[in-house]
Structure formats: structure tokens, C-alpha cells
C-alpha positions in Angstrom: -7.9 -4.5 -9.3 -9.2 -1.3 -8.0 -9.8 -1.0 -4.2 -11.3 1.6 -2.1 -11.9 3.0 1.3 -15.5 3.5 2.1 -16.3 6.9 3.6 -17.8 7.2 7.1 -21.0 9.2 7.3 -20.3 12.9 7.6 -22.4 15.4 9.5 -25.1 17.0 7.4 -24.0 20.5 8.5 -20.4 20.0 7.3 -21.6 18.4 4.1 -23.9 21.3 3.4 -21.2 23.9 4.0 -18.8 21.9 1.8 -21.3 21.7 -1.0 -22.1 25.4 -0.7 -18.4 26.3 -0.7 -17.7 24.0 -3.6 -20.5 25.8 -5.6 -19.1 29.2 -4.8 -15.6 28.0 -5.7 -17.0 26.6 -8.9 -18.0 30.1 -10.0 -14.7 31.7 -9.1 -12.0 29.2 -9.9 -12.7 28.8 -13.7 -12.3 32.6 -14.0 -9.1 32.9 -11.9 -7.2 33.6 -15.2 -9.3 36.7 -15.7 -8.6 37.8 -12.1 -4.9 37.3 -12.7 -5.0 39.3 -16.0 -6.8 42.1 -14.2 -4.3 42.0 -11.3 -1.3 42.1 -13.7 -2.8 45.0 -15.7 -3.5 46.8 -12.4 0.0 46.3 -11.0 1.7 47.4 -14.2 -0.4 50.3 -15.6 -2.2 52.2 -12.9 -0.9 55.6 -11.8 1.1 53.9 -9.0 2.1 50.8 -11.0 5.4 49.7 -12.4 4.8 51.1 -15.8 2.1 53.8 -15.5 0.1 54.1 -18.8 -2.9 56.5 -18.6 -4.8 54.9 -21.5 -4.5 51.5 -19.9 -4.5 52.4 -16.2 -7.5 54.7 -16.4 -6.1 57.9 -15.1 -5.5 61.3 -16.7 -7.1 62.6 -19.9 -6.3 62.8 -23.6 -5.5 66.0 -25.5 -9.2 66.9 -25.8 -9.6 66.7 -22.0 -11.6 63.5 -22.1 -10.7 61.3 -19.1 -9.2 57.9 -19.9 -11.4 54.9 -19.1 -8.6 52.4 -19.2 -8.9 48.6 -18.7 -8.8 48.4 -15.0 -12.2 49.8 -14.2 -14.3 48.2 -16.9 -12.7 44.8 -16.3 -13.5 44.8 -12.6 -16.9 46.4 -13.0 -18.2 44.5 -15.9 -16.0 41.7 -17.2 -15.3 39.8 -13.9 -18.8 39.9 -12.4 -20.3 38.9 -15.8 -17.9 36.0 -16.1 -18.8 34.8 -12.6 -22.5 35.2 -13.3 -22.3 33.3 -16.6 -20.3 30.5 -14.9 -22.8 30.2 -12.0 -25.8 30.2 -14.4 -24.1 27.6 -16.6 -23.4 25.3 -13.6 -27.2 25.3 -12.9 -28.6 25.2 -16.4 -25.8 24.9 -19.0 -25.2 27.8 -21.5 -28.9 28.9 -21.5 -28.7 29.4 -17.7 -25.4 31.2 -18.0 -26.7 33.7 -20.5 -29.9 34.5 -18.5 -27.8 34.8 -15.3 -25.4 37.3 -17.0 -28.3 39.4 -18.2 -29.8 39.6 -14.8 -26.4 40.5 -13.3 -26.1 43.5 -15.6 -29.0 45.1 -13.7 -27.2 44.6 -10.4 -24.0 46.0 -11.8 -25.6 49.2 -13.1 -27.8 49.6 -10.0 -25.0 49.3 -7.5 -22.3 51.3 -9.4 -19.6 49.2 -7.6 -18.0 45.8 -8.5 -20.8 43.4 -7.9 -19.1 40.0 -7.2 -21.5 38.9 -4.5 -24.4 40.1 -6.7 -23.1 38.1 -9.6 -22.8 35.0 -7.3 -26.5 35.5 -6.5 -27.9 36.5 -9.9 -26.0 34.0 -12.0 -27.3 30.8 -10.3 -30.7 32.4 -9.7 -31.0 33.2 -13.4 -30.1 29.7 -14.4 -32.4 28.0 -11.9 -35.4 30.2 -12.7 -34.9 29.7 -16.4 -34.8 26.0 -15.9 -38.1 26.0 -14.0 -39.7 28.2 -16.6 -38.6 25.9 -19.4 -40.1 22.9 -17.6 -43.5 24.5 -17.7 -43.8 23.9 -21.5 -41.3 21.1 -22.0 -42.6 18.8 -24.7 -45.6 21.1 -25.4 -44.0 23.4 -28.1 -45.2 22.8 -31.6 -42.5 21.5 -34.0 -40.8 24.5 -35.8 -41.4 27.0 -32.9 -38.8 25.7 -30.5 -36.2 28.4 -31.4 -38.7 31.2 -31.3 -40.0 30.2 -27.9 -36.6 29.5 -26.4 -35.0 32.7 -27.6 -37.9 35.0 -26.6 -38.5 33.3 -23.2 -34.8 33.7 -22.3 -34.8 37.3 -23.5 -38.0 38.3 -21.7 -37.0 36.6 -18.5 -33.5 37.9 -18.6 -34.8 41.5 -19.0 -37.1 41.0 -16.0 -34.3 39.7 -13.9 -32.1 42.7 -14.9 -34.8 45.0 -13.6 -35.1 42.9 -10.4 -31.4 43.2 -10.0 -31.4 46.9 -10.6 -34.2 47.7 -8.2 -34.2 44.8 -5.7 -30.9 43.0 -5.4 -28.4 45.7 -5.9 -29.5 47.8 -2.8 -29.4 44.6 -0.6 -26.0 43.5 -1.9 -24.6 47.0 -1.6 -25.7 47.2 2.1 -24.2 43.7 2.8 -20.9 44.7 1.1 -20.8 47.9 3.1 -21.5 46.1 6.4 -19.0 43.3 5.7 -16.4 45.9 4.7 -17.0 47.8 8.0 -16.5 44.6 10.0 -13.2 43.9 8.2 -12.1 47.5 8.8 -13.0 47.2 12.5 -10.8 44.1 12.8 -7.9 45.8 11.0 -8.2 49.0 13.1 -8.3 47.1 16.3 -5.5 44.6 15.5 -8.0 41.7 15.6 -7.6 40.5 12.0 -5.0 37.8 13.0 -7.7 36.1 15.1 -9.4 35.1 11.8 -6.8 32.3 11.5 -8.4 30.6 14.5 -11.3 29.8 12.1 -9.7 29.8 8.7 -6.9 27.3 9.4 -9.1 24.5 10.9 -11.6 25.3 8.1 -9.0 24.5 5.5 -8.3 21.1 6.9 -12.0 20.4 7.0 -12.6 21.6 3.5 -14.9 24.3 4.7 -12.8 27.3 3.6 -14.2 27.8 0.1 -17.5 29.2 1.5 -15.4 31.8 3.4 -12.7 32.5 0.9 -14.6 32.6 -2.3 -17.9 33.7 -0.8 -16.7 36.7 1.2 -12.9 37.3 1.3 -12.4 37.4 -2.5 -15.3 39.8 -3.3 -14.4 42.1 -0.4 -10.7 41.9 -1.3 -11.5 43.0 -4.9 -13.5 46.0 -3.6 -10.7 46.9 -1.2 -8.0 46.5 -3.9 -10.0 48.8 -6.3 -10.0 51.5 -3.7 -6.6 51.1 -2.1 -4.6 49.3 -4.8 -4.1 46.1 -2.7 -5.8 44.0 -0.1 -4.7 41.9 2.9 -7.7 39.7 2.5 -6.3 37.8 -0.4 -3.6 36.3 1.8 -5.7 35.3 4.9 -6.2 31.8 3.4 -3.7 31.6 0.5 -0.5 32.1 2.5 1.5 28.9 1.9 3.7 29.5 5.1 1.6 27.6 7.7 1.4 24.4 5.8 5.0 24.7 4.6 6.2 25.0 8.2 4.4 21.8 9.2 5.9 19.8 6.3 9.4 21.1 7.2 8.9 19.9 10.7 8.0 16.4 9.4 11.1 16.5 7.3 13.3 17.0 10.4 11.3 15.3 13.2 8.8 13.0 11.5 9.1 9.2 11.3 8.4 6.5 8.8 6.3 7.2 5.6 5.4 10.7 6.8 9.0 11.8 7.0 9.9 10.2 3.7 7.0 11.8 1.8 7.2 15.2 3.4 9.9 16.7 1.0 7.8 15.9 -2.1 4.7 17.2 -0.4 6.5 20.4 0.5 7.4 21.1 -3.1 3.9 20.5 -4.3 2.5 22.7 -1.6 4.9 25.6 -1.7 5.5 25.8 -5.5 2.4 24.1 -6.8 0.0 25.8 -4.4 -2.0 22.6 -3.7 -2.5 23.1 0.0 -4.6 20.0 0.6 -1.5 17.9 0.4 -0.5 18.8 4.0 -3.9 18.1 5.4 -3.2 14.4 6.1 -0.1 15.3 8.1 -2.3 17.4 10.4 -5.0 14.7 10.6 -2.3 12.3 11.9 -1.5 14.7 14.7 -4.6 16.8 15.3 -2.6 19.0 17.7 -0.7 20.3 14.7 -3.7 22.5 13.9 -2.2 24.8 16.6 0.9 25.1 14.4 -1.2 26.1 11.4 -3.1 28.6 13.5 0.2 30.1 14.9 1.6 30.4 11.3 -1.6 31.9 10.0 -1.8 34.5 12.8 1.8 35.4 12.4 1.4 35.9 8.7 -1.7 38.1 9.0 -0.1 40.2 11.8 3.0 40.7 9.6 0.8 41.9 6.7 -1.2 44.2 8.9 2.0 45.8 10.5 3.7 46.3 7.2 0.4 47.4 5.5 1.0 44.9 2.7 -1.3 43.0 0.4 -2.0 41.6 -3.0 -3.7 43.3 -6.0 -5.7 40.2 -6.9 -6.5 36.7 -5.6 -3.7 34.2 -5.6 -4.9 30.9 -6.9 -3.5 28.4 -6.5 -1.8 29.4 -3.2 1.7 29.0 -4.6 4.5 31.3 -3.7 4.9 32.0 -7.4 1.3 33.1 -7.7 1.5 35.1 -4.5 4.6 37.1 -5.7 3.0 37.6 -9.1 0.0 39.3 -7.5 1.9 41.3 -4.8 1.4 45.0 -4.9 4.4 47.1 -5.9 5.0 48.5 -2.4 4.3 45.2 -0.6 7.0 42.8 -1.6 8.9 43.1 1.7 5.8 42.7 3.8 4.5 39.7 1.8 7.8 37.9 1.7 8.2 38.4 5.5 4.6 37.3 6.0 5.3 34.0 4.3 8.7 33.5 6.0 7.5 34.3 9.5 4.4 32.2 9.0 6.6 29.3 8.0 8.9 29.8 11.0 6.1 30.1 13.5 4.4 27.0 12.1 7.7 25.1 12.0 8.6 25.9 15.6 5.2 24.9 17.0 5.0 21.8 14.9 8.5 20.7 15.8 7.7 21.0 19.5 4.6 18.9 19.1 6.4 16.2 17.1 9.3 16.0 19.5 7.3 16.0 22.7 4.4 13.6 21.8 4.9 9.9 21.5 3.5 8.7 18.2 4.6 6.4 15.4 3.9 7.8 12.0 4.6 4.5 10.3 1.5 3.3 8.4 -0.6 6.3 9.5 -0.2 8.4 6.4 -2.3 6.2 4.1 -5.1 6.1 6.7 -4.9 9.9 7.2 -5.0 10.5 3.5 -8.2 8.3 3.3 -9.6 10.3 6.2 -8.8 13.5 4.4 -10.6 12.2 1.3 -13.6 11.1 3.4 -14.0 14.7 4.6 -13.4 16.1 1.1 -16.1 13.8 -0.2 -14.1 12.6 -3.2 -10.7 11.3 -4.2 -7.8 13.8 -3.9 -5.9 14.6 -7.0 -2.6 14.7 -5.1 -3.2 11.7 -2.8 -0.9 9.5 -4.9 2.1 11.8 -3.9 1.5 10.7 -0.3 0.4 7.0 -0.7 2.7 6.2 -3.6 -0.1 5.1 -5.9 0.6 6.3 -9.4 -2.0 7.3 -11.8 -1.7 4.1 -13.7 -1.0 1.9 -10.7 -4.3 0.3 -10.7 -5.1 1.2 -7.1 -8.0 3.6 -6.5 -8.8 5.2 -3.2 -12.5 5.8 -3.0 -13.8 8.3 -0.5 -17.3 6.9 -0.6 -19.6 4.5 -2.5 -19.6 4.5 -6.3 -22.8 6.2 -7.4 -22.0 7.9 -10.7 -20.1 6.2 -13.6 -19.6 7.8 -17.0 -18.4 6.5 -20.4 -16.8 9.3 -22.4 -15.9 9.5 -26.0 -15.5 12.3 -28.5 -19.2 12.9 -29.2 -20.8 11.0 -26.2 -23.0 9.1 -28.6 -21.6 6.0 -30.3 -19.0 3.9 -28.5 -19.6 5.4 -25.1 -23.4 4.7 -25.3 -22.6 1.1 -26.3 -20.1 0.6 -23.4 -22.5 2.3 -20.9 -25.2 -0.1 -21.9 -23.0 -3.2 -21.5 -21.7 -2.1 -18.1 -25.1 -0.9 -16.9 -26.5 -4.4 -17.4 -23.5 -6.0 -15.6 -24.0 -3.7 -12.6 -27.7 -4.3 -12.5 -27.1 -8.0 -12.6 -24.8 -7.6 -9.6 -27.7 -6.1 -7.6 -26.9 -2.4 -7.8 -29.5 -0.8 -10.1 -29.2 2.5 -8.2 -25.7 3.1 -9.6 -26.0 5.5 -12.5 -24.1 4.6 -15.6 -24.3 7.3 -18.3 -22.4 8.4 -21.4 -21.1 11.8 -22.3 -18.8 13.7 -24.7 -15.3 14.4 -23.2 -15.9 18.1 -23.8 -18.9 18.0 -21.4 -17.2 16.2 -18.6 -17.0 17.7 -15.1 -15.3 16.7 -11.9 -18.6 15.1 -10.5 -18.1 11.5 -11.4 -16.8 8.6 -9.3 -15.6 6.5 -12.2 -14.7 7.6 -15.7 -14.2 5.0 -18.5 -12.7 6.0 -21.9 -11.1 4.4 -24.8 -7.4 4.1 -24.2 -6.6 6.7 -26.8 -8.8 9.3 -25.0 -8.0 8.8 -21.3 -5.4 11.6 -21.2 -7.9 14.0 -22.6 -10.5 13.0 -20.0 -8.3 13.2 -16.9 -7.8 17.0 -16.6 -11.6 17.6 -16.3 -12.2 14.7 -13.9 -9.0 14.6 -11.8 -10.9 13.3 -8.7 -12.4 10.3 -10.4 -11.1 6.8 -10.8 -10.1 6.3 -14.5 -10.3 3.1 -16.5 -9.0 2.7 -20.0 -10.5 0.1 -22.4 -9.9 -0.9 -25.9 -12.8 -3.3 -26.2 -16.2 -1.8 -25.3 -18.1 -5.1 -25.6 -16.2 -7.4 -23.3 -13.4 -5.5 -21.6 -12.0 -7.4 -18.6 -11.9 -4.0 -16.8 -15.7 -4.2 -16.5 -15.4 -7.0 -13.9 -13.0 -4.8 -12.0 -15.5 -1.9 -12.0 -18.3 -4.2 -10.9 -16.1 -5.4 -8.0 -15.3 -1.8 -7.1 -19.0 -1.0 -7.0 -19.7 -4.0 -4.8 -17.0 -3.2 -2.3 -17.7 0.6 -2.2 -21.4 0.1 -1.7 -21.1 -2.7 0.8 -23.4 -2.1 3.8 -21.5 -1.0 6.9 -24.3 -1.8 9.4 -26.0 -5.0 10.7 -28.8 -4.3 8.2 -26.7 -5.8 5.4 -29.4 -8.4 4.6 -32.1 -5.8 4.5 -30.0 -3.6 2.2 -29.3 -6.5 -0.1 -32.9 -7.3 -0.2 -33.7 -3.8 -1.1 -31.2 -3.9 -4.0 -32.7 -7.2 -5.2 -36.1 -5.7 -5.2 -34.9 -2.6 -7.0 -33.2 -4.8 -9.6 -36.7 -6.1 -10.5 -38.0 -2.6 -11.0 -37.9 -1.3 -14.6 -35.1 1.2 -15.1 -35.5 4.8 -15.8 -35.6 5.2 -19.6 -34.5 8.8 -19.7 -31.9 9.9 -22.3 -28.5 8.6 -21.4 -29.9 6.0 -18.9 -32.0 3.7 -20.9 -33.0 0.4 -19.3 -33.9 -3.1 -20.5 -37.6 -2.3 -20.7 -37.7 0.7 -23.0 -41.3 1.4 -24.1 -42.0 0.1 -27.5 -43.9 3.1 -28.6 -40.8 5.4 -28.3 -38.8 3.8 -31.1 -40.1 3.4 -34.8 -40.5 -0.2 -36.0 -38.5 0.2 -39.3 -35.0 1.1 -38.0 -33.6 -2.2 -39.4 -35.1 -3.6 -42.6 -34.2 -6.5 -44.8 -32.8 -4.2 -47.5 -30.2 -2.9 -45.0 -28.8 -6.4 -44.2 -26.0 -7.9 -46.3 -24.7 -11.4 -45.4 -21.6 -11.2 -47.6 -20.0 -7.7 -47.7 -17.8 -6.9 -50.6 -15.4 -4.4 -48.9 -11.9 -5.6 -48.0 -10.7 -2.5 -46.0 -12.0 -0.5 -43.1 -12.8 2.6 -45.1 -14.5 0.6 -47.8 -16.6 -1.1 -45.2 -17.6 2.3 -43.7 -18.7 3.4 -47.2 -20.7 0.2 -47.7 -22.5 0.6 -44.4 -23.1 4.3 -45.0 -24.5 3.7 -48.5 -27.1 1.4 -47.1 -28.2 4.2 -44.7 -28.2 6.6 -47.6 -30.3 4.3 -49.7 -32.9 4.2 -46.9 -33.1 8.0 -47.0 -32.0 8.1 -43.4 -28.9 10.2 -44.0 -27.3 12.4 -46.7 -23.8 12.2 -48.2 -22.4 14.4 -45.5 -23.1 11.8 -42.9 -20.9 9.2 -44.6 -18.1 11.8 -44.6 -18.7 12.3 -40.9 -18.5 8.5 -40.4 -14.9 8.6 -41.7 -14.1 11.6 -39.6 -15.2 9.8 -36.5 -13.1 6.8 -37.4 -10.0 9.0 -37.8 -10.7 10.5 -34.4 -11.2 7.3 -32.4 -11.8 3.7 -33.5 -15.4 2.4 -33.5 -14.2 -1.1 -33.0 -16.2 -2.5 -30.1 -14.9 -6.0 -29.6 -16.6 -9.4 -30.3 -15.8 -8.9 -34.1 -18.0 -5.8 -34.1 -17.5 -2.2 -35.4 -20.2 0.4 -35.3 -19.2 3.3 -37.6 -21.3 6.4 -37.0 -21.0 10.1 -37.6 -19.5 12.8 -35.4 -21.7 14.8 -33.0 -21.6 17.7 -35.5 -23.2 15.5 -38.1 -26.6 15.3 -36.5 -28.1 17.7 -39.1 -27.3 15.1 -41.7 -29.6 12.5 -40.2 -33.2 12.5 -41.4 -34.4 9.4 -39.5 -33.0 6.7 -37.3 -31.7 3.6 -39.2 -29.3 0.7 -38.9 -27.4 -1.2 -41.5 -25.8 -4.6 -40.8 -23.1 -6.1 -43.0 -21.3 -9.4 -42.3 -17.8 -10.2 -43.6 -17.4 -13.9 -43.1 -13.6 -13.8 -43.8 -13.2 -10.7 -41.6 -11.4 -7.5 -42.4 -8.6 -5.6 -40.7 -10.0 -2.8 -38.5 -6.9 -1.0 -37.2 -5.3 -4.3 -36.3 -8.5 -5.9 -35.0 -10.5 -8.5 -36.9 -14.1 -7.4 -37.7 -16.8 -9.6 -39.1 -19.8 -7.4 -38.5 -20.1 -3.8 -39.4 -23.2 -2.1 -38.0 -23.8 1.4 -39.4 -25.8 3.6 -37.0 -27.7 6.8 -37.4 -30.1 8.0 -34.7 -32.1 11.1 -34.2 -32.7 12.6 -30.8 -32.0 9.9 -28.2 -33.1 6.9 -30.3 -29.5 6.0 -30.9 -29.3 5.0 -27.2 -32.0 2.4 -27.6 -30.4 1.1 -30.8 -26.9 0.8 -29.3 -28.3 -0.9 -26.2 -30.1 -3.5 -28.4 -27.0 -4.1 -30.4 -24.9 -4.5 -27.3 -27.2 -7.2 -25.9 -26.7 -9.2 -29.1 -22.9 -9.0 -29.1 -22.4 -9.7 -25.4 -24.2 -13.0 -25.9 -21.6 -15.4 -27.3 -24.3 -17.8 -28.5 -26.0 -15.1 -30.5 -22.8 -14.0 -32.0 -22.2 -17.6 -33.1 -25.7 -17.6 -34.6 -24.9 -14.4 -36.6 -21.8 -16.0 -37.9 -23.7 -19.1 -39.0 -26.8 -17.3 -40.3 -27.8 -18.3 -43.9 -30.7 -15.8 -44.4 -31.5 -12.2 -43.8 -34.5 -13.2 -41.7 -32.3 -14.9 -39.2 -30.3 -11.7 -38.7 -33.5 -9.7 -38.4 -34.8 -12.1 -35.8 -31.6 -11.7 -33.7 -31.7 -7.9 -34.0 -35.4 -7.8 -33.3 -35.1 -5.6 -30.3 -33.7 -2.8 -32.5 -37.2 -2.4 -33.9 -38.9 -3.2 -30.6 
């Protein structure tokens, strides 16, 4: 059964900075591949590169005397800022926000005439947010048939206005800021003060506050510096793996207990994999070790400054492999020395601390890991390497209360909506109606959920996008025993930590009596009757004795009933088979709910349900199915339909009534809420 550690309240200032840093990082990190591509092209093909190519590096001129543009300049001036802006806008308002944010950023780029990374990080989210607010003004007020016209022209007009705002208003401000920040950096370099930045950067890393500094300031300034000088020291102020590697080496030689045993594996992940957070718990066990990290950081920065070394592009993750791949042609000696000397300095200081202070590491690593996750605000993707909990070990370390649970499937409509409805009711019955249970397509998942539930065939697809969440795999969406584990996890993670436990419980009980929000993806038990048509399930769509003997034939039989109602066309039946080949629609409790793929929405004319009973049962991928319920839903009506079906099949008495029914009217009565 899953267990968790409940996070202690964090200061609002730190939480705010973490959220801001995470947001900035969210714009940069998805586009690191583009930064790496630019860095490699720069290192190889510019005039001072390894393989100078005028047409690619952007130097020299052709036979007609026309200067070569190359790839380096356009990529850093247009491609990278526009990617950042699109990503930022998309984070705020999906693709529509991304497009508008990118349009607005074009004005900043042209107005400034220099790479506008900070401008992109402003205009991208601003474009998405303002477009979202504008759309809300006429949400639900557009006449049918004019949606595309209004949506396209509003995005185009507002995007154009934002581009002009960027050109005349934002670009001068960002240019001035970039110039001032660059002057500050140059002052620190000229006066030998740059190593002092490690006093702030190294503690910030352990507290997860570094993203705001690294991705908000250092990376944009480093890119500008690299464009002018061919390299930048700023890329290694935070990414140098030496300080953390030295601490882990010290634990390997002078640590005790679990910390010493786990240090070699952590060192490999840190140094080669570039996941720096894996050494944070070791520092948290001995807070004095932050001095070792600072000493290593200062030594590395000083070495880079003395040797005039740097990288051509950001190193992400902070792996020695990535660092060397982005090292400028004339900086290999300096960069390697910076990493080695940073490691040595950190190792020496950490060794002294470990040898001269009395402290038993036995049993502290797990607590320190939990503390690290408390500060991070979510489960660490590498914590299992420290605590020994494997991915499938059934033990989950929660860094706070469970608030957001998602069921994920291929399309985010059928089986996931059914499972979400079942679990939502269980969690509400347990007294936690504030816990949000939604459903989504795997392609739309992001690392913002506490718990992710998928069919066992889809779990591996969901994990990369939600590595910080606790994952549960199920093969029975109606009555999986894992649901009880999840409810228990919710209870424990949301347990009151103060003496007001009774009041909190009373509040939950009162909230449980309040009708749930019936918005799309979070429908409750009291959905307004007027929202759903009253003829979704009719007598002609109910068959008590189906003739099919195989799964595919049963899908055809259910689909033909929907077709006869005029609810779907032939293409939808084909899509029902495609869905079944992708992932089984078997739900448990003798039920299967074949439905079309997400791409088949255009084949649905109106919402409808067909119900076929097979008294002898049919083989459904090795499971016995006695009830096949074909579903087609337009807009969000499928959510209400699936919720109603789930309530029937989670009630054993009602399932028994369905098995014993002798008339269509009995079936219609049991499925009455489908038409409610």
C-alpha cells in the first residue's frame, strides 16, 4: 500500500520564488534541444570553430559579394526566442496562447535587434494570459457556425497589437535591462568578484530556488555574451557538477551507514546523468556541508575566470558529458580544470566536516530525502536511488497532501472518464470532496499531478511526462483494488496536522454535502438535468440477448445500434475497433464500453448509448463480458453518460438485476440516470 510523508508548511516567499523559477524553467527546459543544436552548430561552423563553413557559420560572402547569413544568427535571433515564447504562451493558454505569444514576441525581436530571450519570457506568457482573458469575454456567446471566424480573427488582431506593443513598448525596456544586467556581470568579472555568486547560487540549488536565477537571468545573459564573444562563463555558474560530486565522494570515503552505501550510485547519477538534486539530501543531513558546495562553486568559477573559459550554450542537464559537448574550442583545459578543482575543493571541505563532527548517518538519508522533497514541493524523480524504493515497489513518498489525481488513457474520454467517476465517488464518500479527480489523454499529461492512474498497458507511456507523480496501474476500471489504496493515500496525506482536526473533518463533511462542480472533466453526482438530452438511451438501442460470439462482432453489434439511431456514421464504428486495438475497453464487472478514438469526434452527430446483454458471456481479451455498452458523446456529454453507467456497475445488486432482467423496460429503469 502506498505511504507518504506529509510536507510541513513552507514559507510563502520561498514557495513563490520556487513557482516563479519553475515557470521560467518550464519555458526554457523543453527547448534545451534547440539550444544544444545551436551550440553545436556554433562550435563547429563559425569562423573560429572546429570546421569553419562560411555558409553555415555566417561569415564571409559568396561569389557575388553577398554576405552569408548562416544558421547561427537566425537561430539565436528568431528560432530560440520564438520557441521560448510559444512554450510560455502554451503553458498559460495551450496552443492558442502559444501562437499569440509568439506573434507578440516578434515585435520585441525586431524592435530590439538583439536576441530577446527575456523579452520572449515576458511576451509569451503575457500573450497567452491576455488571449485567455479576451476569450472569456465572449465565451458561450458566439453564434453556432461563427466560432472559427471569431477565434481566428481575435487571435490575429490581438497578436498584431501585441507585436506593436512589443516593438514600441517592451523592447526598449528589455534592452535597457539586458544592458544593465550585462554591465553588472562585466563589473563582477573585471573586479574578480564573480566567484562570490556561489555564496548565493549553491544554497539556492539545495533550496530549489536556483531556476529563477539560472533560467531567468544567467541563461539569457549567457546567450548574449556567447553571441558576442563565442562563449560565456555564465553557463557554468550553476551547472558545474564539481561541487556536488566532491560532497558525494566525501561520503563514499568518510560517510556512515545508508549514506555511505548509496553515495557511489548517487555520484554516478549526478556526474554522468546531470541530476544535481540527488546530492541535496546529503547536504540536508549535514547543513554545514553547504560550505563545501560554496567552496567548490567559488573555486570552479575562479578557475574559469582566470583561464578565460566558458561554454558556447547552456549545459542541461548539468552532466559532465553535456558540459564538454558545449565547451568552446579554446576552453577545454579551463573547463576541465574548473570541474576537477571544484570537485577537489568541495571534497576537502566536506571530508573535514564529516571527520570532525559527530553524527550518525544511519537512518537519516530517508528523512533527508523527504525533507528535500518537502522543499521541492513534489516527489523527486531520483529519490528511489537514495531510499531504495523502486518504481514498482509500491511505496510512494508524498511531499504533501494529495490534491490532484488524473486518470489517463489514449484519448482521455472513455475508460479514463469511467474510472475517474468511480474513484471520485469513493474519495467523496471518504470525506475529501476537495480532492480533484479528472481524466485526460496521455498526450496531454504534464508533471503537475500528485497521482496518475492508467491501464497497465499504458503506464510506461505516462511515466515520462509525469515522473514526479505516484503511479498506479489498473486492469479493472470498475472495481480495482488499487482504488482502496489510493483512498487510503488521500486520507493519510490530507490528515490534519493541528489540534483542529475535528474542525477540519467537520469542514470536509460539510463540503461532502455540497453539490460538486459539474464542469467538464469533473462532473458530480448532481449534474443538472437540463444539460443532457433525454433520449440518449432508448428502447430500440437495448438488446437482451446479443447474437455476437466474439469481441469484434460485439463491437459491430453495439456500433450498428448507434448507427441506426443516426448518432454516428460508419467511420465511428471503424474508430471503435481502432480504440480496442490500442487499449482494451474492458472495465470490469462483466462490462465493456467500446467507443471511438479521440480523432473520431467528427463522426458523432449526437450523443447516444446502446446496451447489449450476452447472458452466456463472450471472451474479451481473456475477460468475460456479459454487457457491452456502446458510447458516443458530443462535447462533454460523454462524461455524464459514463458517470451514470459507472454508478450502475459499481452496485453489485444492480448488476445482478441487469443479469436477471426479462424486459427492456427493466434495463431502461436501471440506466435511467443516463437520460436524467
